[in-house]
C-alpha positions as CSV (number, residue, x, y, z in Angstrom):
1,M,16.8,-11.7,23.0
2,Q,19.5,-11.4,20.3
3,A,17.3,-13.5,18.0
4,R,14.4,-11.1,18.5
5,C,16.6,-8.1,17.9
6,A,17.7,-9.7,14.6
7,E,14.1,-10.0,13.6
8,M,13.7,-6.3,14.2
9,Q,16.5,-5.2,11.9
10,I,16.4,-4.7,8.2
11,S,19.5,-6.1,6.5
12,E,21.9,-3.6,4.9
13,G,21.4,-5.2,1.5
14,D,17.6,-4.9,1.7
15,L,17.9,-1.3,2.8
16,R,20.2,-0.5,-0.2
17,A,17.5,-1.9,-2.5
18,C,14.8,0.1,-0.8
19,R,16.8,3.3,-1.0
20,G,17.4,2.8,-4.7
21,L,13.6,2.5,-5.3
22,L,13.0,5.6,-3.1
23,K,15.6,7.7,-4.9
24,N,14.3,6.8,-8.4
25,G,10.6,6.7,-7.5
26,S,10.0,10.1,-5.7
27,R,12.7,12.7,-5.5
28,S,10.6,14.9,-3.2
29,F,10.2,12.2,-0.6
30,Y,13.9,11.2,-1.0
31,V,15.0,14.8,-0.2
32,A,12.7,15.1,2.8
33,S,13.5,11.6,4.2
34,H,17.1,12.6,4.6
35,L,16.1,15.0,7.3
36,M,14.7,12.2,9.4
37,P,16.9,10.5,12.0
38,Q,18.4,7.1,11.2
39,P,16.1,4.8,13.2
40,W,13.0,6.1,11.6
41,R,14.6,6.7,8.2
42,D,15.2,3.0,7.6
43,S,11.6,2.0,8.4
44,A,10.3,4.9,6.3
45,C,12.4,3.8,3.3
46,A,11.2,0.2,3.6
47,L,7.6,1.2,3.9
48,Y,7.7,3.6,1.0
49,A,9.5,1.0,-1.1
50,F,6.7,-1.5,-0.6
51,C,4.1,1.2,-1.6
52,R,6.2,2.1,-4.7
53,V,6.5,-1.5,-5.8
54,A,2.8,-2.2,-5.2
55,D,1.9,0.8,-7.3
56,D,4.3,-0.2,-10.1
57,V,3.0,-3.8,-10.2
58,I,-0.5,-2.5,-10.9
59,D,0.5,0.3,-13.3
60,E,3.0,-1.7,-15.4
61,G,1.2,-5.1,-15.5
62,D,-1.0,-6.4,-18.3
63,D,-3.5,-7.9,-15.8
64,P,-4.2,-5.5,-12.9
65,A,-6.8,-7.9,-11.3
66,S,-4.3,-10.7,-11.2
67,A,-1.6,-8.4,-10.0
68,L,-3.8,-7.3,-7.0
69,V,-4.4,-10.9,-6.1
70,G,-0.6,-11.5,-6.1
71,L,0.0,-8.3,-4.0
72,N,-2.6,-9.4,-1.4
73,R,-1.0,-12.8,-1.2
74,R,2.4,-11.1,-0.6
75,L,0.9,-8.9,2.1
76,D,-0.6,-11.9,3.8
77,A,2.8,-13.7,3.8
78,I,4.4,-10.6,5.3
79,Y,1.8,-10.6,8.1
80,R,2.4,-14.3,8.7
81,G,6.1,-13.5,9.2
82,A,7.1,-15.5,6.1
83,P,7.6,-12.8,3.4
84,E,8.5,-13.7,-0.2
85,D,12.2,-13.7,-0.9
86,T,12.5,-10.1,-2.1
87,A,14.3,-7.2,-0.4
88,V,11.2,-5.1,-0.2
89,D,9.0,-7.8,1.3
90,R,11.6,-8.8,3.8
91,A,12.1,-5.2,4.8
92,M,8.3,-4.6,5.0
93,A,7.9,-7.6,7.3
94,V,10.4,-6.1,9.7
95,V,8.5,-2.8,9.6
96,V,5.1,-4.5,10.3
97,R,6.5,-6.3,13.3
98,R,8.6,-3.5,14.7
99,H,5.9,-0.9,14.5
100,Q,2.8,-3.1,14.9
101,L,1.1,-1.9,11.7
102,P,-2.5,-3.2,11.5
103,R,-3.2,-5.2,8.3
104,E,-6.0,-2.7,7.5
105,L,-3.6,0.1,6.6
106,P,-1.6,-1.5,3.8
107,G,-4.8,-3.3,2.8
108,A,-6.4,0.0,2.3
109,L,-3.6,1.0,0.0
110,L,-4.1,-2.1,-2.1
111,E,-7.8,-1.4,-2.2
112,G,-7.1,2.0,-3.7
113,F,-5.0,0.4,-6.3
114,A,-7.9,-1.9,-7.1
115,W,-10.1,1.1,-7.6
116,D,-7.6,2.3,-10.2
117,A,-7.7,-1.0,-12.0
118,Q,-11.5,-0.9,-12.0
119,A,-11.5,2.7,-13.5
120,R,-13.8,3.7,-10.7
121,S,-15.8,6.9,-11.1
122,Y,-15.7,9.7,-8.5
123,D,-18.9,11.6,-8.5
124,D,-18.4,14.0,-5.6
125,L,-15.7,15.2,-3.2
126,S,-16.5,12.5,-0.6
127,S,-15.7,9.8,-3.1
128,V,-12.5,11.5,-4.1
129,L,-11.6,11.6,-0.4
130,D,-12.4,7.9,-0.1
131,Y,-9.9,7.3,-2.8
132,G,-7.3,9.6,-1.2
133,A,-7.8,7.9,2.2
134,R,-6.8,4.6,0.7
135,V,-3.9,5.5,-1.5
136,A,-2.4,8.2,0.7
137,G,-4.2,8.6,4.0
138,S,-3.2,5.0,4.8
139,V,0.5,5.9,4.1
140,G,0.3,8.9,6.3
141,A,-1.1,6.8,9.2
142,M,1.6,4.1,8.7
143,M,4.3,6.8,8.7
144,A,3.0,8.1,12.0
145,L,3.1,4.6,13.5
146,V,6.7,4.2,12.2
147,M,7.6,7.3,14.3
148,G,5.9,5.9,17.4
149,V,2.7,8.0,17.3
150,R,-0.5,6.1,18.0
151,D,-2.7,8.9,19.4
152,P,-6.0,9.0,17.5
153,H,-5.9,12.7,17.0
154,A,-2.4,12.7,15.7
155,L,-3.2,9.8,13.4
156,A,-6.2,11.7,12.0
157,R,-3.9,14.6,11.2
158,A,-1.4,12.2,9.5
159,A,-4.2,10.9,7.3
160,D,-5.1,14.5,6.6
161,L,-1.6,15.1,5.3
162,G,-1.7,12.1,3.1
163,V,-5.0,13.0,1.6
164,A,-3.9,16.6,1.0
165,M,-0.9,15.3,-0.9
166,Q,-3.1,13.1,-3.0
167,L,-5.4,16.0,-3.8
168,T,-2.3,17.9,-4.9
169,N,-1.3,15.0,-7.1
170,I,-4.8,14.9,-8.7
171,A,-4.8,18.6,-9.4
172,R,-1.3,18.4,-11.0
173,D,-2.1,15.3,-13.1
174,V,-5.5,16.2,-14.6
175,G,-4.3,16.1,-18.2
176,E,-2.0,13.1,-17.8
177,D,-4.7,11.1,-16.1
178,A,-7.3,12.0,-18.7
179,H,-5.1,10.8,-21.5
180,A,-4.9,7.5,-19.6
181,G,-8.7,7.4,-19.3
182,R,-8.8,8.4,-15.7
183,L,-10.6,11.3,-14.0
184,Y,-10.3,12.0,-10.3
185,L,-11.8,15.4,-10.2
186,P,-15.3,15.4,-8.6
187,R,-17.7,15.0,-11.5
188,D,-20.4,17.0,-9.8
189,W,-18.0,19.9,-9.6
190,L,-17.2,19.6,-13.3
191,R,-20.9,19.6,-14.2
192,E,-21.5,22.6,-12.0
193,A,-18.7,24.4,-13.8
194,G,-20.2,23.5,-17.2
195,V,-17.6,20.8,-18.1
196,D,-19.0,17.5,-19.3
197,P,-16.8,14.7,-17.7
198,S,-17.3,12.2,-20.6
199,E,-16.5,14.8,-23.2
200,F,-13.4,16.0,-21.3
201,L,-12.1,12.4,-21.2
202,R,-12.7,12.0,-24.9
203,E,-10.8,15.2,-25.7
204,P,-8.8,16.6,-22.7
205,R,-8.6,20.4,-23.1
206,F,-7.8,23.2,-20.7
207,S,-10.5,25.8,-20.1
208,P,-11.2,28.5,-17.5
209,E,-14.1,26.4,-16.2
210,L,-11.7,23.4,-15.7
211,A,-9.3,25.8,-13.9
212,G,-12.0,26.7,-11.5
213,V,-12.5,23.1,-10.5
214,V,-8.7,22.5,-10.1
215,R,-8.5,25.6,-8.0
216,R,-11.3,24.5,-5.8
217,L,-9.6,21.1,-5.2
218,L,-6.3,22.9,-4.3
219,E,-8.2,25.1,-1.8
220,H,-9.5,21.9,-0.1
221,A,-6.0,20.5,-0.1
222,E,-4.7,23.6,1.6
223,L,-7.2,23.3,4.4
224,L,-6.0,19.7,5.0
225,Y,-2.4,20.8,5.0
226,R,-3.1,23.3,7.7
227,R,-5.0,20.7,9.7
228,A,-2.0,18.4,9.4
229,D,0.4,20.9,10.9
230,S,-1.0,20.3,14.4
231,G,-0.3,16.6,13.9
232,I,3.3,17.2,12.8
233,A,3.8,19.0,16.1
234,Q,3.0,15.7,17.9
235,L,5.7,13.8,16.2
236,P,9.1,13.2,17.9
237,R,11.0,16.4,17.7
238,S,13.8,14.9,15.5
239,C,11.2,13.7,12.9
240,R,9.2,16.9,12.5
241,A,11.6,18.6,10.0
242,G,11.5,15.7,7.5
243,I,7.8,15.4,7.5
244,Y,7.3,19.2,7.4
245,A,9.7,19.3,4.5
246,A,7.6,16.8,2.6
247,R,4.4,18.8,3.4
248,L,6.1,22.0,2.1
249,L,7.3,20.4,-1.0
250,Y,4.0,19.0,-2.0
251,A,2.1,22.2,-1.1
252,R,4.5,24.1,-3.3
253,I,3.4,22.0,-6.3
254,G,-0.1,23.4,-5.8
255,H,1.2,26.9,-5.3
256,E,3.1,26.7,-8.6
257,L,0.0,25.3,-10.3
258,L,-2.0,28.3,-9.1
259,K,0.6,30.7,-10.6
260,R,0.0,29.0,-13.9
261,D,-3.7,29.5,-13.9
262,C,-4.4,25.9,-12.8
263,D,-3.5,24.6,-16.2
264,S,-2.6,21.0,-15.6
265,V,-3.6,19.8,-19.0
266,S,-1.3,21.6,-21.4
267,R,1.8,20.8,-19.3
268,R,2.7,19.2,-16.0
269,T,3.7,21.4,-13.1
270,V,7.0,20.6,-11.5
271,V,9.0,22.3,-8.7
272,A,12.5,23.2,-9.7
273,A,15.4,21.7,-7.7
274,G,16.4,25.2,-6.5
275,A,12.9,25.9,-5.2
276,K,12.8,22.5,-3.5
277,L,16.1,23.2,-1.7
278,G,14.7,26.6,-0.6
279,Q,11.7,24.9,1.0
280,V,13.9,22.4,2.8
281,V,16.3,25.0,4.1
282,R,13.4,26.8,5.8
283,V,12.6,23.7,7.8
284,P,15.2,23.6,10.5
285,G,14.3,27.1,11.7
286,M,10.6,26.6,11.5
287,L,8.4,28.2,14.2
288,L,6.4,26.0,16.5
289,L,3.6,24.5,14.5
290,D,0.0,25.5,15.2
291,Q,-1.7,22.9,17.4
292,A,-5.2,24.4,17.4
293,G,-6.6,21.9,14.9
294,L,-5.4,18.7,16.7
295,S,-8.7,17.9,18.4
296,Q,-10.7,18.2,15.2
297,P,-12.4,14.9,14.3
298,A,-11.0,12.7,11.6
299,L,-12.5,13.0,8.1
300,Q,-15.4,10.7,7.7
301,E,-13.5,9.0,4.9
302,T,-10.3,8.3,7.0
303,R,-11.9,7.4,10.3
304,Y,-11.7,3.7,9.7
305,L,-8.0,4.0,9.3
306,V,-7.6,5.7,12.6
307,D,-9.9,3.2,14.3
308,S,-7.9,0.2,13.1
309,V,-4.9,1.2,15.3
310,V,-4.8,-0.3,18.7
311,P,-2.7,1.5,21.3
312,I,0.4,-0.6,22.2
313,A,-0.6,-0.6,25.9
314,E,-3.7,-2.5,25.0
315,S,-1.9,-5.1,22.7
316,A,-2.3,-8.7,23.7
317,G,0.5,-10.1,25.8
318,G,2.4,-6.8,26.2
319,T,4.7,-7.5,23.2
320,G,4.9,-3.8,22.4
321,I,7.0,-3.1,25.4
322,A,9.2,-6.1,24.8
323,W,10.2,-5.1,21.3
324,V,10.9,-1.5,22.4
325,L,13.3,-2.8,25.0
326,D,14.9,-5.1,22.5
327,L,15.3,-2.3,20.0
328,F,16.9,0.1,22.5
329,E,19.3,-2.7,23.5
330,E,20.3,-3.2,19.9
331,L,20.7,0.5,19.3
332,E,22.9,0.8,22.4
333,R,25.0,-2.2,21.3
334,R,25.6,-0.5,17.9
335,D,26.5,2.7,19.6
336,R,29.1,1.0,21.8
337,S,30.5,-0.8,18.7
338,G,30.7,2.5,16.8
339,R,32.6,4.2,19.7
340,Q,35.0,1.3,20.0
341,A,35.7,1.5,16.3
342,T,36.8,5.1,16.6
343,L,39.3,4.5,19.5
């Protein structure tokens, strides 16, 4: 049993490496993650670090197609229990085993990165949501599993939150993406507003017509944020504040963009550190979250993510219960050791 417990623990050295990537890669997530309790925080850091590294490998490499092949090979090794000798891969292997993450979820994330490498075109809102499901909805679902939530309705709301955050990112980064030759706004919306997508990519310029499209996307993101609130209410009580903080911080980006007439071409919208702190301070005293939207069906674009998750009670061989017992035993052992050290 001690050997199994060791397999379920991320080494301190690997955790330090993951925390470093997290701190430098996304300050909003870094701030919010510190409101999560320790058992979940470590897994969340490891999971996010893998996502961060995978994203960087694609964005910074000269051959995205080859990089994707390498990432899928690394992910296969992680699921075989024989990760490559890197801190992030070793930590991710622990997370996969500890929380029984289906291969489809991180696989969806890599598929989204592949779409970036292919310069895929997004012709309507559904295709944008397909992209958001892969690069962010999958992460939302994995985070829910890390916190022990496997209920399909709650997982659907976790995917909603991820997609909402991605829509906020898209709205914020319109100009930056266009200068890189990428366009994630629904092209049919642009044409309806009188903006030619190809012409905009050739010469990215802000216009009131473009602002209307950005505003429309932010409105859709806001709907998903509100749907997600009912899912946050299903998380362990000690985890809700951290996830709600992340939700508030991301939604605040959209609110700031709206104040600036939805101009995400002339400059990039950021939330000042003071404003971020103000949002986080609100979290501990938050009212009970609205649960009215919990039973709404998953988005068509995220349903396959939800369907990939098998309840632990139905897992072959009952291994889910075994690792939970092992983990509690290990946590109890650490607690005893900590108390003895203070005597």
